[in-house]
One Martini backbone bead per residue (centre of mass of N, CA, C, O) as a GRO file, in nm:
protein
  149
    1UNK     BB    1  15.970  12.625  11.917
    2UNK     BB    2  16.132  12.871  11.792
    3UNK     BB    3  16.426  13.005  11.724
    4UNK     BB    4  16.370  13.283  11.821
    5UNK     BB    5  16.253  13.207  12.100
    6UNK     BB    6  16.516  13.053  12.189
    7UNK     BB    7  16.695  13.308  12.184
    8UNK     BB    8  16.542  13.482  12.375
    9UNK     BB    9  16.565  13.284  12.611
   10UNK     BB   10  16.863  13.278  12.627
   11UNK     BB   11  16.914  13.582  12.686
   12UNK     BB   12  16.754  13.597  12.940
   13UNK     BB   13  16.900  13.365  13.103
   14UNK     BB   14  17.185  13.497  13.091
   15UNK     BB   15  17.103  13.776  13.226
   16UNK     BB   16  17.015  13.635  13.490
   17UNK     BB   17  17.271  13.470  13.571
   18UNK     BB   18  17.465  13.724  13.422
   19UNK     BB   19  17.456  14.024  13.513
   20UNK     BB   20  17.491  14.333  13.409
   21UNK     BB   21  17.562  14.571  13.615
   22UNK     BB   22  17.597  14.434  13.906
   23UNK     BB   23  17.572  14.662  14.183
   24UNK     BB   24  17.736  14.877  14.335
   25UNK     BB   25  17.762  15.263  14.312
   26UNK     BB   26  18.003  15.455  14.349
   27UNK     BB   27  17.917  15.790  14.304
   28UNK     BB   28  17.633  15.832  14.292
   29UNK     BB   29  17.389  16.093  14.176
   30UNK     BB   30  17.159  15.871  14.088
   31UNK     BB   31  16.843  15.735  14.229
   32UNK     BB   32  16.637  15.434  14.255
   33UNK     BB   33  16.332  15.266  14.354
   34UNK     BB   34  16.171  14.948  14.288
   35UNK     BB   35  15.825  14.784  14.289
   36UNK     BB   36  15.655  14.457  14.257
   37UNK     BB   37  15.387  14.356  14.452
   38UNK     BB   38  15.290  14.101  14.291
   39UNK     BB   39  15.605  13.944  14.284
   40UNK     BB   40  15.865  14.106  14.442
   41UNK     BB   41  16.009  14.283  14.283
   42UNK     BB   42  16.334  14.444  14.302
   43UNK     BB   43  16.500  14.782  14.243
   44UNK     BB   44  16.830  14.941  14.212
   45UNK     BB   45  16.918  15.254  14.057
   46UNK     BB   46  17.245  15.366  13.947
   47UNK     BB   47  17.405  15.685  13.877
   48UNK     BB   48  17.615  15.854  13.646
   49UNK     BB   49  17.591  16.209  13.592
   50UNK     BB   50  17.757  16.403  13.328
   51UNK     BB   51  17.565  16.630  13.287
   52UNK     BB   52  17.401  16.450  13.013
   53UNK     BB   53  17.570  16.188  13.095
   54UNK     BB   54  17.578  15.838  13.116
   55UNK     BB   55  17.864  15.679  13.269
   56UNK     BB   56  17.700  15.523  13.488
   57UNK     BB   57  17.551  15.185  13.558
   58UNK     BB   58  17.359  15.024  13.819
   59UNK     BB   59  17.228  14.721  13.984
   60UNK     BB   60  16.988  14.602  14.227
   61UNK     BB   61  16.836  14.297  14.342
   62UNK     BB   62  16.521  14.122  14.290
   63UNK     BB   63  16.391  13.852  14.072
   64UNK     BB   64  16.293  13.763  13.789
   65UNK     BB   65  16.415  13.698  13.486
   66UNK     BB   66  16.289  13.938  13.340
   67UNK     BB   67  16.377  14.163  13.537
   68UNK     BB   68  16.691  14.114  13.542
   69UNK     BB   69  16.735  14.113  13.230
   70UNK     BB   70  16.631  14.404  13.185
   71UNK     BB   71  16.828  14.550  13.372
   72UNK     BB   72  17.084  14.452  13.215
   73UNK     BB   73  17.015  14.558  12.934
   74UNK     BB   74  16.959  14.848  13.019
   75UNK     BB   75  17.245  14.932  13.117
   76UNK     BB   76  17.380  14.875  12.841
   77UNK     BB   77  17.206  15.074  12.669
   78UNK     BB   78  17.256  15.361  12.856
   79UNK     BB   79  17.536  15.369  12.841
   80UNK     BB   80  17.658  15.672  12.706
   81UNK     BB   81  17.406  15.826  12.730
   82UNK     BB   82  17.167  16.049  12.714
   83UNK     BB   83  16.896  16.146  12.860
   84UNK     BB   84  16.732  16.158  12.596
   85UNK     BB   85  16.807  15.882  12.492
   86UNK     BB   86  16.709  15.718  12.733
   87UNK     BB   87  16.407  15.814  12.705
   88UNK     BB   88  16.356  15.714  12.417
   89UNK     BB   89  16.414  15.418  12.489
   90UNK     BB   90  16.199  15.384  12.697
   91UNK     BB   91  15.964  15.427  12.503
   92UNK     BB   92  16.027  15.206  12.297
   93UNK     BB   93  16.014  14.974  12.505
   94UNK     BB   94  15.733  15.015  12.612
   95UNK     BB   95  15.597  14.974  12.334
   96UNK     BB   96  15.692  14.691  12.300
   97UNK     BB   97  15.579  14.561  12.576
   98UNK     BB   98  15.269  14.661  12.470
   99UNK     BB   99  15.238  14.592  12.160
  100UNK     BB  100  15.286  14.898  11.979
  101UNK     BB  101  15.516  14.803  11.778
  102UNK     BB  102  15.529  14.808  11.450
  103UNK     BB  103  15.850  14.674  11.409
  104UNK     BB  104  15.927  14.485  11.667
  105UNK     BB  105  16.225  14.635  11.751
  106UNK     BB  106  16.455  14.626  11.535
  107UNK     BB  107  16.627  14.894  11.673
  108UNK     BB  108  16.694  14.750  11.984
  109UNK     BB  109  16.829  14.499  11.969
  110UNK     BB  110  16.831  14.298  12.236
  111UNK     BB  111  16.550  14.409  12.337
  112UNK     BB  112  16.369  14.228  12.156
  113UNK     BB  113  16.326  13.988  12.355
  114UNK     BB  114  16.053  14.150  12.474
  115UNK     BB  115  15.818  14.127  12.255
  116UNK     BB  116  15.637  13.882  12.394
  117UNK     BB  117  15.528  14.008  12.663
  118UNK     BB  118  15.252  14.135  12.572
  119UNK     BB  119  15.101  13.846  12.621
  120UNK     BB  120  15.186  13.917  12.943
  121UNK     BB  121  15.089  14.151  13.153
  122UNK     BB  122  15.254  14.081  13.408
  123UNK     BB  123  15.533  14.095  13.255
  124UNK     BB  124  15.551  14.388  13.187
  125UNK     BB  125  15.628  14.478  13.474
  126UNK     BB  126  15.890  14.330  13.490
  127UNK     BB  127  16.032  14.463  13.238
  128UNK     BB  128  15.965  14.780  13.333
  129UNK     BB  129  16.077  14.850  13.623
  130UNK     BB  130  16.372  14.949  13.565
  131UNK     BB  131  16.283  15.181  13.362
  132UNK     BB  132  16.123  15.343  13.567
  133UNK     BB  133  16.353  15.378  13.761
  134UNK     BB  134  16.539  15.534  13.568
  135UNK     BB  135  16.346  15.758  13.518
  136UNK     BB  136  16.333  15.868  13.818
  137UNK     BB  137  16.637  15.925  13.841
  138UNK     BB  138  16.642  16.133  13.608
  139UNK     BB  139  16.411  16.345  13.732
  140UNK     BB  140  16.540  16.298  14.030
  141UNK     BB  141  16.733  16.341  14.319
  142UNK     BB  142  16.448  16.247  14.498
  143UNK     BB  143  16.281  15.985  14.448
  144UNK     BB  144  16.027  15.814  14.457
  145UNK     BB  145  15.911  15.518  14.481
  146UNK     BB  146  15.858  15.263  14.259
  147UNK     BB  147  15.545  15.135  14.112
  148UNK     BB  148  15.334  14.912  13.939
  149UNK     BB  149  15.065  15.024  14.101
   0.00000   0.00000   0.00000
């Protein structure tokens, strides 16, 4: 294993063991649920959107290390962003995990740890579940549940 792979694994394991922004969010005005029926990952994303700004974001749920770490890193990345910035970040992240990012996600900060996920198509769904759920919460005040299928 390369030093870079070890670093990526370390970041994912840390966010799995000690997820950031995990818990219920009182006063949320945008929420959505997501589920990956293949592996059983489930996530609930709750947001406080003030005007066009995401002022608070939390998640709850259960799943594999990649799913939980992705949700944790996602919440940290989008907090304080505008809706447009969060949607652009979703697109960049999704391109990265699909293996279609030309520069390997160098401008994505810690989210780059998911760059290797593209080699494992089943894991792409794990990494992107929380992101699709976030997108659903931003797009509708009463979204239908998100599924990776």
